[in-house]
C-alpha positions in Angstrom: 0.7 -25.4 3.9 -1.2 -22.7 1.9 -4.2 -23.3 0.0 -4.5 -21.8 -3.4 -7.7 -19.6 -3.9 -9.1 -19.0 -7.4 -9.7 -15.1 -8.3 -12.6 -13.4 -7.0 -14.5 -10.8 -9.2 -17.0 -8.1 -7.5 -19.4 -6.1 -9.1 -21.3 -3.0 -8.4 -22.7 -0.4 -10.8 -19.8 0.1 -13.4 -16.9 -1.0 -11.6 -15.8 -4.4 -11.1 -12.7 -5.5 -9.2 -10.8 -8.8 -9.4 -8.9 -10.1 -6.2 -6.0 -12.5 -6.2 -6.0 -13.7 -2.8 -3.4 -16.3 -3.3 -1.0 -13.5 -4.7 -0.2 -11.6 -1.8 -3.9 -11.0 -1.1 -3.7 -8.6 -4.0 -5.9 -6.5 -6.4 -5.5 -8.0 -9.9 -7.5 -5.3 -11.7 -10.3 -2.3 -11.0 -11.9 -1.2 -14.0 -15.0 1.0 -15.2 -17.1 -0.4 -17.4 -19.5 2.7 -18.2 -18.4 3.3 -21.5 -17.1 1.3 -24.5 -15.2 -1.1 -23.0 -13.4 -1.3 -19.5 -11.5 1.2 -18.5 -8.5 0.6 -16.0 -8.5 2.5 -12.8 -5.3 1.1 -11.5 -2.9 -0.4 -13.6 -4.1 -3.1 -15.8 -2.6 -6.6 -14.8 -3.2 -10.0 -17.5 -4.8 -12.9 -16.5 -1.8 -15.0 -16.8 0.2 -12.7 -14.5 1.3 -14.7 -11.3 3.7 -12.6 -9.2 2.6 -9.9 -7.0 4.6 -7.1 -8.4 2.5 -7.4 -11.8 -0.7 -6.7 -9.5 -2.6 -3.7 -9.4 -2.6 -2.8 -5.6 -1.2 -5.3 -2.7 -1.4 -4.8 1.4 1.4 -3.8 3.3 1.9 -5.6 6.8 3.4 -5.7 9.6 5.7 -2.9 8.3 6.1 -0.8 5.0 8.8 0.2 2.9 12.4 -0.7 3.7 14.3 -2.2 7.1 17.8 -0.8 6.6 20.1 -3.8 5.8 17.3 -6.3 7.2 18.5 -5.5 10.8 16.9 -3.8 13.6 16.7 -3.9 17.4 13.4 -4.1 19.7 13.7 -4.0 23.5 17.2 -5.9 23.6 16.1 -8.4 20.5 18.0 -8.3 17.3 15.8 -8.9 14.4 17.4 -10.4 11.1 15.6 -10.8 7.7 16.9 -11.6 4.8 16.3 -9.6 1.3 12.9 -10.2 0.0 13.2 -8.6 -3.3 15.4 -9.1 -6.3 18.0 -6.5 -6.2 17.4 -4.7 -3.0 19.4 -5.8 0.1 17.0 -4.4 2.8 13.8 -6.2 3.2 10.4 -4.1 2.2 6.8 -4.3 2.8 6.9 -7.2 5.6 5.4 -10.8 4.7 1.6 -10.2 3.9 2.3 -9.3 0.1 4.1 -12.5 -0.4 2.0 -15.2 1.1 -1.2 -16.5 0.5 -4.4 -15.2 2.0 -7.7 -17.3 2.7 -11.0 -16.3 1.9 -13.0 -16.0 4.8 -16.1 -14.8 3.2 -17.2 -13.2 -0.1 -20.5 -11.8 -1.8 -21.0 -10.2 -4.8 -19.7 -6.7 -3.6 -17.6 -7.8 -1.0 -14.8 -10.2 0.3 -12.7 -10.7 3.6 -9.2 -12.3 3.6 -7.1 -13.4 6.1 -3.6 -13.9 6.3 -1.5 -15.8 9.2 1.9 -15.5 10.0 3.8 -18.2 12.1 7.1 -16.5 13.9 9.9 -17.0 11.8 12.4 -14.3 10.5 9.8 -11.9 11.8 9.9 -13.4 15.4 6.1 -12.6 16.2 3.0 -14.1 15.2 0.4 -12.2 14.1 -3.1 -12.4 12.0 -4.2 -9.6 9.4 -7.5 -9.2 7.8 -8.5 -7.5 4.5 -12.2 -6.4 4.5 -12.9 -5.2 0.9 -15.9 -3.5 -0.2 -17.2 -2.3 -3.7 -20.2 0.1 -4.5 -21.1 2.0 -7.3 -18.7 5.3 -6.2 -15.8 3.4 -5.4 -13.5 1.0 -3.3 -13.2 0.7 0.6 -10.4 -1.7 2.2 -9.8 -2.1 5.8 -6.4 -3.5 6.8 -6.1 -5.1 10.1 -3.2 -6.6 11.9 -3.5 -8.1 15.6 -0.7 -9.1 17.4 -1.4 -12.8 18.3 2.1 -13.7 20.0 2.8 -13.2 23.9 5.3 -10.4 23.7 4.8 -6.8 22.2 5.4 -6.4 18.2 6.5 -3.3 16.2 3.6 -2.9 13.7 2.9 -0.7 10.8 0.3 -0.9 7.7 -0.1 0.6 4.2 -1.5 -0.1 1.0 0.3 0.1 -2.6 -1.9 0.9 -5.7 -0.4 1.3 -8.8 -2.4 3.8 -11.3 -1.7 4.1 -14.9 -0.6 7.7 -15.7 0.8 9.9 -19.2 1.9 13.4 -19.7 -1.5 14.6 -18.5 -1.8 12.7 -15.3 -1.9 15.2 -12.3 -1.7 14.4 -8.5 -3.2 17.2 -6.2 -2.1 16.4 -2.4 -1.0 18.3 0.7 2.4 16.9 2.6 4.5 18.9 5.1 7.8 17.2 4.7 9.9 14.8 2.3 12.3 12.3 3.0 15.8 12.3 0.9 16.8 9.2 0.0 20.4 7.8 -0.9 20.9 5.4 -3.8 19.6 2.3 -1.7 16.1 4.3 -1.5 16.5 4.8 2.2 15.9 7.8 3.8 18.8 10.4 4.7 17.2 13.6 5.8 13.7 15.3 6.2 13.2 18.6 4.2 10.2 20.8 3.5 8.3 19.4 0.7 9.1 22.5 -1.7 10.4 22.4 -5.2 10.3 18.8 -6.6 8.8 17.7 -3.3 5.8 19.8 -3.8 2.7 17.6 -4.6 0.0 20.4 -4.2 -0.9 20.4 -8.0 1.2 18.9 -10.3 1.9 16.3 -13.3 2.7 13.2 -11.5 4.0 10.8 -14.5 8.0 10.5 -15.1 8.9 12.5 -12.1 12.0 10.1 -11.0 10.6 9.9 -7.2 10.8 7.1 -4.9 10.1 9.1 -1.7 8.1 8.9 1.4 6.4 12.2 2.9 5.5 13.0 6.4 2.4 15.4 7.5 0.1 13.9 4.6 -3.5 15.3 4.7 -4.9 12.1 4.4 -6.4 12.4 0.9 -4.9 12.9 -2.8 -6.7 13.6 -5.9 -5.4 11.7 -9.3 -6.8 13.0 -12.3 -6.3 12.7 -16.1 -8.7 13.6 -18.8 -8.6 10.3 -20.3 -10.0 8.7 -17.4 -13.9 8.3 -17.0 -13.5 11.0 -13.5 -10.7 12.0 -11.2 -9.9 9.6 -8.5 -9.5 10.5 -4.7 -7.5 8.2 -2.8 -8.1 8.9 1.0 -7.0 7.1 4.3 -7.6 9.1 7.5 -5.5 6.8 9.6 -2.3 7.0 7.5 -0.2 10.5 8.2 2.7 9.1 5.8 2.4 9.0 2.0 4.9 7.3 -0.3 5.0 8.3 -4.4 6.8 6.0 -6.7 7.1 7.8 -10.2 9.6 6.2 -12.2 11.2 8.6 -15.1 10.2 6.2 -17.4 6.5 7.0 -16.9 3.5 4.4 -17.3 2.8 3.9 -13.7 2.7 6.0 -10.4 2.1 4.5 -7.0 0.5 6.5 -4.4 1.0 4.7 -1.0 -1.1 5.7 2.2 1.2 4.5 4.9 1.1 4.6 8.9 4.9 5.2 9.4 7.8 6.4 7.9 10.5 4.4 5.5 13.1 2.7 7.7 11.3 3.9 10.9 12.2 0.4 12.6 15.9 1.4 12.1 15.4 4.5 14.4 15.4 4.3 18.3 11.9 3.2 19.7 11.6 7.0 21.7 11.1 8.2 17.9 8.5 5.4 16.6 5.6 7.9 17.7 6.7 10.8 15.7 7.6 8.4 12.9 4.5 6.6 12.9 5.5 3.2 14.1 3.4 1.6 16.7 3.7 -1.0 19.2 0.8 -3.7 19.4 0.7 -5.4 22.7 -0.3 -9.0 23.0 -3.7 -9.3 21.4 -3.9 -5.8 20.1 -4.5 -4.8 16.9 -4.8 -1.8 14.7 -5.8 -0.8 11.2 -5.2 1.4 8.2 -8.7 2.3 6.0 -8.2 3.1 2.5 -10.9 4.6 0.1 -10.8 4.9 -3.8 -13.5 7.3 -4.9 -14.6 8.1 -8.5 -15.4 12.0 -8.3 -18.3 12.4 -10.4 -17.9 10.0 -13.1 -18.8 10.9 -16.8 -21.6 9.2 -18.6 
């Protein structure tokens, strides 16, 4: 039985971070308090929100995005998983975002959260850690996953931060390829990241994109004149990037991820190029994400 852990608030300089360990190990709010009241740097979540999809960011473990039809085969073993999000037939983002994380430790500027998975539909045991550190210029999160079962386990990691956006919000990042998608948001073809997929320097709100990108440079700059400063998202060990920019606007999701969408459905010999790892028993992997304010004003 999972324990309920109350929210944790961290402070550093003008930054305030609220974590909700019991709701998917998620970030509830990240705000800048250097002016006339708090300015949300990630999508603002309200205190009454009790669902992970209403949070500001959450961890993805031990895979990211979708598994086509909830089925894949690994070394002769067929894995079948039920849908885990309303309206989507393909389960996504693993188990960590839908579970409660325990608080291993926390101080005024840091916290360590743990998620333990017992074998079930995902037939391997694993443990995930999030090491969260806030400082006066930004936020660092290390997400680790260790295979605690006695057989090899596929693994991938990501983070899912939501940013507020409007007509003047821009993104600047380097990607080489984009994965076109079908009506089920599953990849069909990999194409050069040109035209509507060019993210070199452009407005990012309301694009009608929900796509994965390969050959990511590991850094994205998001900016808006209304923000206290541009935000630099960096993740040196993520070679893939997922961008969700709904036509309705209001939010944009910029996800550093270690593998391509639906990589588990591809033959294992393609996994290396698609970023999917195989962890031996006792082996772990990690994803580091940093969110920096670039020269905050005032």
